[in-house]
N, C-alpha and C positions, 0 to 999 in steps of 0.2 A: 667096639667095631673095630673091624681089622682092615688096615691098609698094608699092602704088600707089594715090594718092588726090589730092585737092585740098584744099591746106593753107588753113585759114580766115583767115590773115594777108593772102593775096592776093586776096579777095573782089572788090576793085574792079577787078582786072586780068582776073577771068576772064570770058571771054564764054561765051553759051549754045553757041556752035558747038563752041569748045574743048572745054567740058565734055561735051557730047554725043559728040565726037570721042574723048576720053579714055575715057569709059564704054565706048563701043564697041569700043574697042582693048582694054580689060580684059576685056570679055566674050569676044572671040575669042581671048583669050590667057590666059585664066583657069587653064588648067593650069600656066602658069609663075608665076602670082600666089598668093602664101600669106595675103595679108591687103589689105584696102583701108584705107589709111591712108598718111599722117597726114590724119585728118579731125577736124572739131570746130569750137570758136568760140576766138575771140581777142580779148578786151576790152582787151587792154594796148596794141596798136597801132591797134586798130579802136574809135574813140571814138563815133561818130555812130550814134544810135539806128537810123536807117534801114538803114545797113550792116550793124549787129548783127542785126537782123531778118532781113536777106540771108543772112547767115551761118548763122542757125536754119532756114531754108528748104533752103538748100543741105544742111546736116548731115542734116537729115531725109530728104532725097532720096539722099543717099548712103547712110545706114543701111539704107533700104529697098532700094536697089541691092545693097547687102551681103548681104542676105538671099535676094534673087533669085537670085544667082549662088553663093550657100551658102558664104561666105567670112568669116572673123572679121574685126573691125574694129581697127585701131589709132589711139586716140584721143588728140588734142592738145587741151586745155584751159588757158588763161592767163587769169586774173582772171574766169573765167566757170564756176566748178566748179559752183555750184548749178543754173543753168541746164542745162549741159552734162549733168548726172547725171540731171536730169528727162527731159531728151529722149531719154536712153539708156534710161531706163526705160520711158518711154512707147512706144518704139520697138519692145520686145520681142526685140531683139537679145540673143543668149545668150554668145557667145564675144567677150568685150570686153578689150581690151588697153588700159590707160592707161598712156601714155608720161609719165614726169616728173611725175607726179601729186604736187602739192604742197598738199593741203589735208586735214590731219588730222582735221578735224571730221567729215569724211564718210566716214572709213575703216570704221567699223561698218556703213554702208550697202553699201560697196564689198565688204567681206567677205560680207554677207547676200546680194548679188546674185551672189556666186561669181565676181567679175572678177579679172583679173591686173594688176598694177602692175610697171612696169620702173623699176630704180633704175640710177643712173649715178654718175661720180665726185662729183657735188655732194654726196654723202652724207658726203664727207671733210669739209666746211665746214658744211652746213646742218642746223640743229636738226629743222627740219620733216620733212625726208627721212629723217633719222634716225630719227625717231618712227614714220613709216609703215614704214619697214623692220622696225622692231620689232615693230608690230602686225599686219602682214600676215602670214598663214601662210606659211610657207617654200614650201608646194606651190603658191601664188599668185604667186610672184614670178619675175621675168625680170631679166636683167643685160642694160644697154645702156650705149652711149658717148655718144650723142647728138653723135657727131662730125660736123664737126671740132671743135666746141666742147668745154668743160667737161672739158679733159686734167685729169689729176692735178697736173701742175706749175701749170697756171693757176689751179685751185681752191685749191691750198695756198699756192703760192709768188707767185701773181700773175705769172707769168712766160708771156708769149705763147708758146704751144707747139699743135701740132696734134694733137688727140686721134685714137687709131686703136684697132682692136677689142682690142688687147693689154690695155689698160686695164680690161677687164671682171674680170679677176682681181682687182686691187686692190679693185673694188668687192664683190667675193664674200668677199674677206678682212674688209672692213669689216662686211658683214652677218654673217659669222661672229662677230665680235668683239662686235657688239650684241647678238646673239640668244645668244651664250655657247654656240656649238655648234662642233663641227669643221668646218674649211675645206672637208674632202672631203665631208662631208655636204652642204654648201651648193652646191658646185660640181656634184656629180652630179645634186642634185635640181632645179637650175635648167635644167640642160641638159635633163633629162627633160620638164620642163613646156614648154620651148620646142618640143621636138620632137612632144610630144602636141597641144599648142594650134594649132600652125601645121601639123600633118601633115607634118613635114618627113622625107623620105626617107633617113635617116641612122641609121647604127650607132652607139650611144654605149658598147658593150661594151668 
């Protein structure tokens, strides 16, 4: 299933023409698209105030676009959590998926807004991601890989290795351990979460 967006890291490279062409393509093919994303803010790679403002402008535009075509959003925020959450709240977008969210300070607000967070193998090493997995309701969690990065071997052993979708089972096992619940409970619920949120035409029985 396809999610399509304009990643904020490449704000300096995206022309207006390219942006318009992509949005037009998404609109024409929206039945094939389950989410607009990754979109958001990246202050790690983009340091200049002018380009950060451009990121915010594009982010707001893409959020409005997602409402226009009635699709959820998949959000990327890096070192820009406060700004990103504020823009999301101001936008009024309701179906929000936060990819690899790593800012426990705002988890209360994320839960209050009814948004979802996806967890990947970095949970095997990172305390902040473990804290988020513990605090987020199971009904608001997804599994993800962030492939080809963040493979379990790379996270745990420091070995260069390409991640793939099979690693989500390891993530589910870690979430079950952290929440002290049965693996199958986690596995079934996160699958149901994804099916309902992205309106996926799949049978989970």
